[in-house]
N, C-alpha and C positions, 0 to 999 in steps of 0.2 A: 072270498067270504067277506062280507061287510060286518064290521063291528063297531060299536059306539065307544070302545076303549081306546085310550091314547095309544099311538104307535109303539112306545116303549113298553107298554104293558101287554098289548095284544099278541105279540109273537114270543112270549116267554114259554119255555118248556113247561109242560104240565098245566098250562092255563085252562085248558079245555079238557079235563079228565073224562075219560069214557071207559065203559065196561067192555067195549068192543075188543074181541080177540081176533088177531089176524095171523095168517101163516104166509110167509114169503118163501117162495121156492125159486132159487136161482143157483147156478153152479158157479158164478163168479163172486168171490168174496167182497170185492170192491163194491159192486152193485148192491149186495145185501146190506153192507155197512151204510152206504148212501141212503137206502130205503129206511133203514132201522133209525138212523139220525133223524130224519124227517118225520116219520111216523111216531116215534117215541116222543118227540117234542110236541106233537099234537095230542099226546096222552093215551095212545093206543097200546095194548099189550101185544107183543109181537113174538112169535116163534118162527124158527127158521128150518129149512131143509136145503141141502145142497145137491140134490138130484131129484129127477121127476119121480122115480120110484119111492124114494124116502119121503118126499112130499105127499105122494099118494097115500102111503101108509099113515102118515100123521093126519092128513085130512080126513080119512075114514075114521080113524080112532078118535080124533079130537072134536071139539064142539066150537068150530070157528065161524065167525060172522062173515069173513072175507078171506079168500085165498087168491094171492097175487102169484101168477105163474109166468116164468120165463118161457118164450116160445121155443127157443133153441137150447136143448140140453143134450148131452151125449147119450144117456141111457133111455130116456122117454121124454119126449118133447111136451111142451105145455098144452097143446091141444088134445093129445092122447090122455094126459093126466086129467084134464077137465072133463072129457068124455067119461073116463072111468070113475071119476067122483060123482058125476051127475047120475050115473047108472047105479051108484051104491056098490060098487065093486068091492069084494072081500077077498083077501089073500087066501091061496089055496094051501099054502104051507108057511111056516114061520120064517123061511128065507125069502119068501116073496117070489113072484113069477119071473122077476127080472134079474139076471146075473147074481 
């Protein structure tokens, strides 16, 4: 991204505040932390889920501008989560359909 601001100012956390809400779904804490630091520094509001089924429930219940999904997770992979979110899937019980 090109900016006219000096380099010392251009990359400071919160420099470009945004109202966008993001959901990051990944089962690996180190990856969630890495993504959180990068996107928080850019001014995004971030929520997390540590499994595909938890991410699916949050995505359906929340109002997110973007959902970032890990492709390989133990209970539900990112592709299955994405298809379910796109279809507007609703849980059939409060325990959810997965484990």
